[in-house]
Backbone bond lengths (Angstrom), bond angles and torsions (degrees), N, CA, C in turn:
res aa  C-N    CA-C-N  psi(-1)  N-CA   C-N-CA  omega(-1)  CA-C   N-CA-C  phi
1 M - - - 1.487 - - 1.537 106.90 -
2 V 1.277 117.02 140.44 1.475 120.16 178.78 1.481 112.75 -94.89
3 N 1.282 117.60 155.62 1.495 122.96 179.86 1.518 106.90 -115.23
4 R 1.308 118.76 100.19 1.448 123.44 -177.02 1.484 112.55 -61.24
5 Y 1.333 119.78 -26.53 1.461 123.98 179.22 1.479 112.12 -70.06
6 R 1.339 118.75 -18.27 1.488 123.29 175.46 1.480 110.23 -100.00
7 G 1.335 118.73 9.59 1.454 120.71 -179.03 1.513 115.01 79.95
8 E 1.316 116.99 17.38 1.440 119.26 -179.62 1.510 110.07 -88.22
9 V 1.328 115.79 149.19 1.439 123.11 175.37 1.531 104.65 -138.91
10 A 1.363 113.69 162.79 1.515 119.11 179.37 1.477 111.18 -97.53
11 L 1.303 115.21 143.94 1.480 122.06 169.71 1.512 105.96 -106.63
12 P 1.368 117.06 105.69 1.462 118.21 177.60 1.504 110.74 -72.39
13 V 1.350 114.30 119.68 1.481 119.23 -174.68 1.557 108.90 -145.46
14 E 1.272 116.95 130.17 1.447 123.25 175.52 1.521 112.31 48.95
15 G 1.278 118.46 44.12 1.462 123.95 177.17 1.487 113.45 78.83
16 G 1.309 119.43 -1.74 1.491 121.13 178.73 1.495 110.01 -118.78
17 A 1.277 116.74 -165.72 1.475 121.19 176.81 1.524 108.87 -142.29
18 L 1.342 116.05 129.65 1.430 124.27 178.09 1.513 109.65 -104.78
19 P 1.343 121.39 132.33 1.445 121.77 176.97 1.461 113.38 -70.54
20 M 1.342 117.42 144.23 1.429 124.95 173.26 1.508 109.83 -132.74
21 R 1.364 112.28 148.34 1.456 118.94 179.26 1.553 108.10 -158.49
22 L 1.289 115.70 131.85 1.499 119.17 176.42 1.514 109.92 -91.70
23 T 1.315 116.04 90.01 1.476 123.93 174.06 1.507 109.01 -69.72
24 L 1.333 116.00 173.71 1.434 120.24 173.26 1.564 112.05 -59.06
25 G 1.319 116.50 -40.41 1.464 120.37 176.78 1.495 111.78 -63.45
26 A 1.368 116.33 -43.31 1.476 119.94 179.93 1.548 110.37 -64.90
27 L 1.330 116.21 -36.54 1.456 118.26 179.13 1.546 110.84 -70.99
28 A 1.334 117.68 -35.34 1.487 119.76 173.97 1.526 108.75 -63.24
29 E 1.309 117.37 -39.72 1.475 119.59 176.61 1.499 112.79 -59.41
30 L 1.373 115.58 -41.74 1.444 119.62 178.69 1.504 112.57 -70.74
31 E 1.347 119.66 -34.94 1.440 121.19 174.24 1.481 111.06 -57.88
32 D 1.341 115.91 -42.82 1.469 119.59 179.08 1.530 109.94 -67.56
33 A 1.310 117.56 -46.33 1.512 118.91 -177.06 1.528 112.50 -65.18
34 F 1.341 117.97 -29.10 1.459 119.02 -179.90 1.532 112.27 -103.27
35 S 1.322 116.27 11.21 1.512 123.56 175.02 1.547 109.43 51.05
36 V 1.311 117.92 51.36 1.439 121.18 170.13 1.525 109.15 -118.98
37 D 1.329 116.52 161.13 1.443 118.53 -172.16 1.579 114.00 -113.26
38 S 1.297 117.07 12.09 1.445 119.20 -179.15 1.537 110.13 -161.88
39 L 1.343 113.93 160.09 1.471 116.46 177.63 1.490 113.01 -67.22
40 P 1.341 119.71 -38.99 1.498 117.28 173.77 1.519 113.39 -58.60
41 A 1.326 116.03 -39.90 1.469 118.09 178.07 1.567 112.31 -65.60
42 L 1.377 113.68 -33.61 1.451 115.94 177.14 1.534 110.04 -67.72
43 G 1.349 115.24 -45.05 1.499 118.88 177.51 1.480 111.75 -59.33
44 E 1.311 119.80 -41.57 1.450 123.62 178.53 1.522 110.57 -63.42
45 R 1.323 116.52 -39.55 1.479 121.61 178.99 1.554 108.89 -59.48
46 F 1.311 116.02 -44.37 1.444 120.41 -179.01 1.539 112.10 -72.21
47 A 1.323 117.54 -32.97 1.432 125.20 -177.53 1.513 112.19 -62.97
48 T 1.379 118.63 -19.13 1.422 122.27 -177.94 1.549 109.48 -63.81
49 G 1.373 116.78 -28.46 1.399 120.70 -177.99 1.576 112.83 82.03
50 R 1.278 115.42 -0.44 1.457 120.92 -178.58 1.528 109.59 -102.30
51 L 1.359 114.48 89.86 1.466 119.56 -179.73 1.522 109.62 -114.48
52 S 1.332 115.56 134.13 1.453 120.80 175.11 1.526 108.33 -83.36
53 A 1.334 114.77 171.46 1.438 119.28 173.69 1.535 113.66 -59.74
54 R 1.351 113.93 -37.21 1.468 119.90 174.86 1.474 112.45 -63.20
55 D 1.356 116.23 -44.06 1.432 120.04 175.37 1.551 112.84 -55.88
56 V 1.327 117.06 -49.49 1.443 120.40 179.17 1.537 109.66 -58.91
57 S 1.289 116.34 -44.91 1.485 118.87 179.13 1.500 113.40 -60.83
58 R 1.306 118.00 -40.59 1.471 123.39 176.97 1.494 111.00 -63.81
59 I 1.326 117.30 -44.27 1.475 120.63 179.97 1.523 109.77 -63.17
60 L 1.295 116.55 -48.45 1.481 119.33 -179.62 1.488 111.66 -62.41
61 A 1.363 119.37 -41.10 1.414 122.37 -178.64 1.530 110.57 -65.96
62 A 1.300 117.64 -43.76 1.469 121.65 178.48 1.542 109.63 -62.15
63 G 1.276 117.40 -41.70 1.540 123.89 178.12 1.458 110.12 -63.65
64 L 1.331 119.74 -42.09 1.486 121.66 177.72 1.544 110.45 -64.18
65 R 1.336 115.40 -47.21 1.476 117.69 178.90 1.515 111.90 -64.27
66 G 1.324 114.84 -36.17 1.491 118.04 178.58 1.524 112.35 -62.35
67 A 1.293 115.39 -26.72 1.483 121.48 -179.57 1.537 111.26 -93.89
68 G 1.347 116.24 6.03 1.453 119.99 176.83 1.528 116.01 104.43
69 G 1.325 118.80 -3.21 1.485 122.34 177.66 1.509 108.65 -70.00
70 A 1.331 114.07 166.81 1.434 120.42 -178.63 1.565 111.23 -128.18
71 L 1.309 116.46 26.28 1.510 117.08 -177.89 1.535 110.30 -85.21
72 S 1.322 116.59 140.84 1.462 122.19 176.37 1.521 108.07 -78.92
73 D 1.335 115.15 164.86 1.493 119.87 176.07 1.531 111.33 -54.22
74 D 1.341 117.36 -41.85 1.464 120.77 -179.65 1.537 110.76 -66.64
75 E 1.324 118.17 -38.12 1.474 118.89 177.90 1.500 112.02 -68.31
76 V 1.301 118.24 -35.87 1.451 123.24 176.47 1.525 109.34 -65.88
77 A 1.318 118.18 -42.54 1.417 119.86 178.77 1.523 115.14 -61.82
78 A 1.307 115.42 -25.67 1.466 121.27 -177.00 1.574 112.93 -91.27
79 L 1.313 117.71 -0.39 1.462 120.90 -179.20 1.537 109.86 -71.82
80 A 1.329 112.76 151.19 1.506 118.57 173.65 1.507 109.92 -92.52
81 F 1.298 115.91 96.64 1.493 123.84 -174.58 1.513 107.88 -73.98
82 D 1.335 116.07 131.50 1.499 119.79 171.71 1.552 106.02 -61.96
83 G 1.312 116.27 127.33 1.467 121.41 179.77 1.495 109.84 87.85
84 G 1.348 119.37 8.62 1.454 123.25 177.66 1.535 112.88 58.33
85 L 1.310 112.54 -142.79 1.508 118.41 -177.17 1.525 111.05 -60.52
86 N 1.348 118.63 -37.35 1.458 121.45 -179.30 1.527 109.54 -67.55
87 G 1.327 117.97 -36.88 1.464 120.79 175.21 1.466 114.40 -61.61
88 A 1.348 115.07 -42.40 1.491 121.58 179.31 1.516 109.86 -66.56
89 I 1.316 117.20 -44.00 1.501 118.78 -179.66 1.531 109.72 -66.22
90 A 1.341 117.96 -42.53 1.473 118.96 178.60 1.486 111.96 -60.35
91 A 1.332 118.34 -38.29 1.498 122.62 -179.09 1.509 108.41 -68.28
92 A 1.358 117.74 -39.93 1.490 120.35 179.88 1.550 109.07 -66.49
93 I 1.242 119.73 -42.74 1.463 124.27 179.25 1.516 110.08 -62.83
94 A 1.358 115.46 -43.44 1.519 120.42 179.33 1.524 107.69 -60.72
95 L 1.327 118.54 -42.57 1.453 122.31 -178.37 1.538 110.66 -64.73
96 L 1.349 115.80 -45.46 1.500 120.27 176.66 1.511 110.63 -61.38
97 D 1.288 118.47 -43.63 1.445 122.58 179.96 1.477 110.12 -61.82
98 A 1.346 118.33 -43.28 1.441 120.55 -178.35 1.480 111.22 -65.37
99 T 1.353 118.31 -29.39 1.438 124.40 -178.63 1.527 114.82 -85.64
100 F 1.307 115.87 -44.42 1.466 121.26 -169.63 1.518 115.92 -104.01
101 A 1.326 119.30 -15.27 1.457 120.90 -177.64 1.499 108.87 -70.43
102 P 1.336 118.04 140.00 1.475 119.88 174.99 1.481 108.51 -56.16
103 A 1.380 114.63 149.32 1.471 120.39 -176.52 1.480 115.33 -50.34
104 G 1.305 121.00 -39.73 1.418 122.69 179.54 1.475 115.70 -76.11
105 E 1.338 117.04 -9.76 1.468 122.09 -177.98 1.536 111.82 -108.99
106 R 1.296 119.28 3.70 1.435 121.94 -177.86 1.529 107.56 -68.15
107 P 1.329 118.14 147.25 1.453 121.90 175.53 1.525 109.81 -60.80
108 A 1.318 115.24 150.03 1.456 119.40 178.68 1.516 108.08 -64.79
109 P 1.375 118.11 147.78 1.465 118.60 179.18 1.500 115.08 -62.04
110 H 1.305 116.02 -28.36 1.465 122.02 178.48 1.517 108.30 -131.63
111 P 1.344 117.47 146.05 1.479 116.82 174.21 1.489 110.00 -61.21
112 P 1.317 116.10 149.02 1.450 118.13 177.48 1.530 111.56 -66.69
113 S 1.312 116.41 150.25 1.467 120.04 -177.55 1.549 105.97 -74.07
114 P 1.338 114.45 148.69 1.496 118.89 177.02 1.485 108.90 -67.11
115 P 1.386 115.23 151.37 1.481 117.73 179.68 1.535 109.59 -65.01
116 V 1.288 114.50 146.11 1.487 119.06 176.35 1.526 108.35 -86.28
117 P 1.390 117.04 127.92 1.454 116.28 -178.70 1.510 114.27 -72.92
């Protein structure tokens, strides 16, 4: 189970869910992978909305390792993501939002309950 208050999100894969979190170490790994020299530059890089399949794979892999997983980038790229490519992209975006969105703009930890008729 993921803890949204810690910035964790789930990666739906093969009928299960793996926790992801962009720790300081995971962010440093992404700075290196994307050849940027600061967190604001990393955030700006992601804000362009132009992510390649390799970018998505790197983000997911760093998030999995940040949450304690031990999968390599290549192993993450070979996973069967629930929802296919769209599922992988949605998980990467959720992870970036949980990490970079201003505190007041972060998604709620749980979806709101439906209105009672």
